[in-house]
RODO-2510 file (C-alpha; in nm, 4 decimals, decimal comma):
residues 297
     n   res          X          Y          Z
     1     m     1,8178     5,7170    -1,2267
     2     a     1,5617     5,4599    -1,3155
     3     f     1,5441     5,1087    -1,4515
     4     l     1,3094     4,9146    -1,6456
     5     d     1,1288     4,6269    -1,5062
     6     f     1,0500     4,3403    -1,7368
     7     r     0,7652     4,1197    -1,5860
     8     g     0,8203     3,7777    -1,7463
     9     g     0,5294     3,6537    -1,9718
    10     s     0,3100     3,9557    -1,9003
    11     g     0,4769     4,1857    -2,1750
    12     r     0,4292     4,4764    -1,9372
    13     v     0,7342     4,7294    -1,8592
    14     q     0,7503     4,9595    -1,5748
    15     i     0,9867     5,1984    -1,4517
    16     v     1,1459     5,1075    -1,1268
    17     s     1,3944     5,3481    -0,9170
    18     k     1,7379     5,2308    -0,8371
    19     r     1,6270     5,2146    -0,4617
    20     r     1,3779     4,9414    -0,5573
    21     a     1,6158     4,7882    -0,7920
    22     t     1,8533     4,6853    -0,5113
    23     c     1,5775     4,5729    -0,2594
    24     g     1,4438     4,2176    -0,1733
    25     r     1,2702     4,0937    -0,4882
    26     h     1,4690     4,2454    -0,7394
    27     s     1,8132     4,2460    -0,8549
    28     w     2,0122     4,4453    -1,1136
    29     s     2,1306     4,2401    -1,4345
    30     p     2,3996     4,4651    -1,6295
    31     r     2,3927     4,2109    -1,8844
    32     v     2,0313     4,2805    -2,0073
    33     g     2,0427     4,6429    -1,8743
    34     a     1,7275     4,5845    -1,6870
    35     c     1,5961     4,5059    -1,3254
    36     v     1,4691     4,1529    -1,3283
    37     l     1,2712     3,9424    -1,0804
    38     r     1,5231     3,7524    -0,8812
    39     t     1,3157     3,4556    -0,9123
    40     h     1,3422     3,4525    -1,2822
    41     l     1,7122     3,4821    -1,2604
    42     v     1,7084     3,1585    -1,0089
    43     r     1,4806     2,9823    -1,2534
    44     k     1,7029     3,0377    -1,5478
    45     r     2,0038     2,9109    -1,3712
    46     a     1,8282     2,6068    -1,2649
    47     l     1,7350     2,5593    -1,6350
    48     l     2,0773     2,6280    -1,7634
    49     g     2,2807     2,4316    -1,4937
    50     g     2,0528     2,1702    -1,3567
    51     s     2,0235     1,7982    -1,4339
    52     n     1,8125     1,6752    -1,6883
    53     k     1,6961     1,3661    -1,4882
    54     p     1,3448     1,3244    -1,3908
    55     r     1,2725     1,4740    -1,0506
    56     l     0,9765     1,4633    -0,8081
    57     h     0,8809     1,8218    -0,7752
    58     v     0,8420     1,7862    -0,3895
    59     g     0,8604     2,1324    -0,2539
    60     s     0,7203     2,2702     0,0521
    61     r     0,3646     2,2936    -0,0617
    62     a     0,3905     1,9630    -0,2607
    63     m     0,5397     1,7758     0,0813
    64     e     0,2353     1,9630     0,2749
    65     g     0,0093     1,7968     0,0046
    66     a     0,1830     1,4610     0,0384
    67     m     0,1129     1,4872     0,4042
    68     q    -0,2308     1,5649     0,3655
    69     t    -0,2869     1,2826     0,1277
    70     e    -0,1165     1,0557     0,3930
    71     s    -0,3589     1,1531     0,6542
    72     k    -0,6451     1,1225     0,3980
    73     i    -0,5243     0,7705     0,2729
    74     r    -0,5165     0,6777     0,6615
    75     a    -0,8605     0,7696     0,7000
    76     d    -1,0102     0,6227     0,3777
    77     s    -0,7931     0,3028     0,4252
    78     r    -0,9840    -0,0307     0,4648
    79     t    -0,6887    -0,2630     0,5289
    80     e    -0,7247    -0,4956     0,8107
    81     p    -0,4018    -0,4435     1,0428
    82     g    -0,4438    -0,7979     1,2080
    83     p    -0,3131    -0,9026     1,5410
    84     r     0,0185    -0,7362     1,5974
    85     g     0,0671    -0,8750     1,9656
    86     p     0,3503    -1,1212     1,8968
    87     g     0,5383    -0,9279     1,6455
    88     c     0,4611    -1,1930     1,3627
    89     s     0,2116    -0,9833     1,1755
    90     l     0,2239    -0,6674     0,9358
    91     r     0,1503    -0,3002     1,0172
    92     h    -0,1634    -0,1622     0,8300
    93     f    -0,1163    -0,0424     0,4678
    94     a    -0,2526     0,2196     0,2596
    95     c    -0,1858     0,3363    -0,1133
    96     e    -0,3181     0,5978    -0,3407
    97     q    -0,2258     0,6078    -0,7179
    98     n    -0,2030     0,8444    -0,9864
    99     l    -0,1256     1,1278    -0,7384
   100     l     0,1356     1,3306    -0,9523
   101     s     0,0660     1,4780    -1,3202
   102     r     0,4164     1,5059    -1,4553
   103     p     0,5094     1,1307    -1,4289
   104     d     0,3425     0,8563    -1,6486
   105     g     0,2785     0,6872    -1,3409
   106     s     0,2726     0,7493    -0,9677
   107     a     0,1864     0,5884    -0,6082
   108     s     0,2036     0,6723    -0,2495
   109     f     0,2329     0,3850    -0,0328
   110     l     0,2105     0,3883     0,3511
   111     q     0,3221     0,1007     0,5776
   112     g     0,2443     0,1927     0,9140
   113     d     0,4052     0,5314     0,9756
   114     t     0,6416     0,4950     0,6876
   115     s     0,5488     0,6730     0,3953
   116     v     0,7110     0,6729     0,0287
   117     l     0,6032     0,8538    -0,2699
   118     a     0,6863     0,6994    -0,6263
   119     g     0,6906     0,8144    -0,9936
   120     v     0,7632     0,6479    -1,2961
   121     y     0,8726     0,7828    -1,6175
   122     g     0,8771     0,6112    -1,9393
   123     p     0,9185     0,4256    -2,1715
   124     a     1,0936     0,7178    -2,2953
   125     e     1,3898     0,8145    -2,4825
   126     v     1,7325     0,7183    -2,3594
   127     k     2,0850     0,8674    -2,3820
   128     i     2,3040     0,6973    -2,6370
   129     s     2,5659     0,6356    -2,3797
   130     k     2,2903     0,4389    -2,1567
   131     e     2,1182     0,2770    -2,4674
   132     i     2,0681    -0,1057    -2,4593
   133     f     1,9834    -0,2406    -2,8190
   134     n     1,7769    -0,5182    -2,6911
   135     k     1,5897    -0,4253    -2,3800
   136     a     1,4956    -0,0937    -2,1776
   137     t     1,7527     0,0823    -1,9646
   138     l     1,6143     0,0895    -1,6139
   139     e     1,7239     0,3644    -1,3442
   140     v     1,6248     0,4066    -0,9766
   141     i     1,6640     0,7264    -0,8121
   142     l     1,5930     0,7383    -0,4308
   143     r     1,5874     1,0927    -0,2558
   144     p     1,5906     1,1218     0,1411
   145     k     1,3209     1,3293     0,3153
   146     t     1,6194     1,5866     0,4049
   147     g     1,9559     1,6393     0,2526
   148     l     2,1253     1,4720    -0,0432
   149     p     2,1513     1,1126    -0,1092
   150     g     2,4162     0,9354     0,0351
   151     v     2,5767     0,5528     0,0526
   152     a     2,2758     0,4160     0,2158
   153     e     2,0550     0,5737    -0,0530
   154     k     2,2849     0,4509    -0,3307
   155     s     2,2807     0,1017    -0,1878
   156     r     1,8957     0,0825    -0,1803
   157     e     1,8626     0,2049    -0,5390
   158     r     2,1000    -0,0799    -0,6690
   159     l     1,8632    -0,3455    -0,4739
   160     i     1,5518    -0,1674    -0,6001
   161     r     1,6772    -0,1836    -0,9785
   162     n     1,7781    -0,5303    -0,9317
   163     t     1,4329    -0,6271    -0,8287
   164     c     1,2506    -0,4305    -1,1124
   165     e     1,4884    -0,5627    -1,3766
   166     a     1,3877    -0,9205    -1,2528
   167     v     1,0227    -0,8603    -1,3495
   168     v     1,0075    -0,5606    -1,5822
   169     l     0,9765    -0,6853    -1,9566
   170     g     1,2217    -0,4551    -2,0939
   171     a     1,2500    -0,6533    -2,4190
   172     l     0,9279    -0,4962    -2,5444
   173     h     1,0756    -0,1558    -2,5239
   174     p     1,4359    -0,1761    -2,6428
   175     r     1,6542     0,1365    -2,6717
   176     t     1,4331     0,3060    -2,4377
   177     s     1,4607     0,4413    -2,0595
   178     i     1,2258     0,3551    -1,7629
   179     t     1,2938     0,5773    -1,4682
   180     v     1,1781     0,5264    -1,1063
   181     v     1,2142     0,8253    -0,8783
   182     l     1,1355     0,7508    -0,5096
   183     q     1,0830     1,0289    -0,2383
   184     v     1,0885     0,9250     0,1277
   185     v     0,8086     1,1380     0,3176
   186     s     0,8757     0,9487     0,6586
   187     d     1,0984     0,6681     0,7779
   188     a     0,9548     0,4661     1,0988
   189     g     1,1019     0,1473     0,9949
   190     s     1,1113    -0,1257     0,6920
   191     l     1,2030     0,1699     0,4526
   192     l     1,3443    -0,0493     0,1793
   193     a     1,0190    -0,2587     0,1808
   194     c     0,8009     0,0221     0,1579
   195     c     1,0050     0,1575    -0,1490
   196     l     0,9840    -0,1647    -0,3237
   197     n     0,6105    -0,1861    -0,2591
   198     a     0,5598     0,2033    -0,3798
   199     a     0,7926     0,1155    -0,6876
   200     c     0,5704    -0,1692    -0,7866
   201     m     0,2525     0,0189    -0,7575
   202     a     0,3831     0,3162    -0,9450
   203     l     0,4895     0,0692    -1,2243
   204     v     0,1491    -0,0658    -1,2267
   205     d    -0,0102     0,2802    -1,2538
   206     a     0,2206     0,3850    -1,5359
   207     g     0,1374     0,0370    -1,7409
   208     v     0,4992    -0,0785    -1,7646
   209     p     0,4528    -0,4290    -1,8582
   210     m     0,5897    -0,7041    -1,5950
   211     r     0,5642    -1,0614    -1,5979
   212     a     0,4667    -1,0542    -1,2354
   213     l     0,4050    -0,8159    -0,9243
   214     f     0,6548    -0,7860    -0,6334
   215     c     0,6625    -0,6748    -0,2980
   216     g     0,9034    -0,6334    -0,0123
   217     v     0,9142    -0,7652     0,3379
   218     t     1,1345    -0,6990     0,6151
   219     c     1,2079    -0,9355     0,9177
   220     a     1,3965    -0,8706     1,2378
   221     l     1,5572    -1,1017     1,4921
   222     d     1,5999    -0,9704     1,8579
   223     s     1,8586    -1,0887     2,1018
   224     d     1,6338    -1,3700     2,2081
   225     g     1,5857    -1,5137     1,8392
   226     t     1,2184    -1,4031     1,8163
   227     l     1,1371    -1,2945     1,5019
   228     m     0,9333    -0,9712     1,4000
   229     l     0,7614    -0,8856     1,0719
   230     d     0,7728    -0,5462     0,9430
   231     p     0,9609    -0,3708     1,2224
   232     t     0,9694    -0,0309     1,3237
   233     a     1,2645     0,2049     1,3388
   234     k     1,3126     0,1161     1,7365
   235     q     1,2670    -0,2209     1,6672
   236     e     1,5162    -0,2435     1,3828
   237     k     1,7787    -0,0480     1,6126
   238     e     1,7430    -0,2935     1,9024
   239     a     1,7370    -0,6001     1,6672
   240     r     2,0187    -0,8547     1,6275
   241     a     1,9910    -0,9199     1,2397
   242     v     1,7431    -0,7325     0,9899
   243     l     1,6560    -0,9245     0,6676
   244     t     1,4672    -0,7616     0,3925
   245     f     1,3376    -0,9762     0,1020
   246     a     1,1702    -0,9107    -0,2302
   247     l     0,9274    -1,1753    -0,3684
   248     d     0,7287    -1,2129    -0,6711
   249     s     0,3446    -1,2705    -0,6982
   250     v     0,3350    -1,5741    -0,8980
   251     e     0,5414    -1,8612    -0,7099
   252     r     0,6639    -1,6263    -0,4117
   253     k     1,0013    -1,6723    -0,5650
   254     l     1,2934    -1,4755    -0,4129
   255     l     1,3813    -1,1812    -0,6107
   256     m     1,6234    -1,0180    -0,3788
   257     s     1,7560    -1,0416    -0,0298
   258     t     1,9730    -0,8023     0,1952
   259     t     2,0722    -0,8765     0,5495
   260     k     2,2497    -0,6968     0,8431
   261     g     2,3546    -0,8540     1,1383
   262     l     2,4290    -1,2007     1,2903
   263     y     2,1966    -1,4967     1,2191
   264     s     2,2203    -1,8872     1,1725
   265     d     2,1092    -2,0798     0,8604
   266     a     1,8029    -2,1899     1,0415
   267     e     1,6854    -1,8266     1,1396
   268     l     1,7410    -1,7208     0,7708
   269     q     1,5027    -1,9969     0,6302
   270     q     1,2717    -1,9215     0,9223
   271     c     1,2529    -1,5753     0,8071
   272     l     1,2235    -1,6341     0,4456
   273     a     0,9413    -1,8595     0,5253
   274     a     0,7535    -1,5740     0,7246
   275     a     0,8294    -1,3298     0,4425
   276     q     0,6601    -1,5539     0,1911
   277     t     0,3590    -1,5886     0,4108
   278     a     0,3220    -1,2407     0,4716
   279     s     0,3584    -1,1553     0,0931
   280     t     0,0440    -1,3165     0,0577
   281     h    -0,1175    -1,0442     0,2655
   282     v     0,0702    -0,7945     0,0619
   283     f    -0,0453    -0,9090    -0,2795
   284     r    -0,3990    -0,9301    -0,1631
   285     f    -0,3884    -0,5590    -0,0484
   286     y    -0,2552    -0,5011    -0,3882
   287     r    -0,5560    -0,6833    -0,5557
   288     e    -0,8120    -0,4871    -0,3177
   289     s    -0,6424    -0,1405    -0,3829
   290     l    -0,6560    -0,1730    -0,7714
   291     q    -1,0053    -0,3231    -0,7410
   292     r    -1,1491    -0,0067    -0,5374
   293     r    -0,9828     0,2134    -0,8051
   294     y    -1,1199     0,0562    -1,1117
   295     s    -1,4388    -0,0396    -0,9793
   296     k    -1,7528     0,1066    -1,1517
   297     s    -1,9180     0,1690    -0,8311
***
């Protein structure tokens, strides 16, 4: 007995034996009475049952490309790491924009060994249930490196969304949707700050109107009270307190803060002052990165 094999898109029809129809790449579909490629069925199920939210298509090949891009950015980066002896300095930065074709704007931000890929969709059409009549609806989706988003990712999504809403001029695009999708490529500490920086550069690449730029800076306090800027994952684990601040580029005003651990009021003010000073270097890197991209040379 033989079955018809429909090759999607090519218009060719081939005769396939019953033995071939039950092997690896093929599966029998009694509804259409033909042997179709299993990949086509998987694609159809994804289209019918999948979510309509924007997704960063980071498969195995795309993840390998992101890692290659990461190594290329590291090689081409001209940032100055600065002295990182006492712990009051930032790790080296690297950034590349317009990496993805589907989003309206995208950016890859590297902060030491921490890397985040960001994509921005919009302003675009919004669902009626989420429509706001006087401003744009802003949504943030954070996807971990492996597995499904959990409580930690949902908490970071809320913090990043609050920061973006504080600077994005949503009143210029009412009844629309702006979606920021963040994909964690590697986490080596100060992940929330790196996500904030990647989101800002992706919003700039998408041309979303903002009243100011913003950046994230993470501080850590060890058991002796020593302040460490931009801590690594090991330093965060051993720290007594970890504080992350989001600051704007105009007056270095505090847009968002989240803390974990025990600290005094004096230590809080010390960390905030250090973060405001460190934000100057981050915004200077923003400027240099954009100048290198848009320079005629």
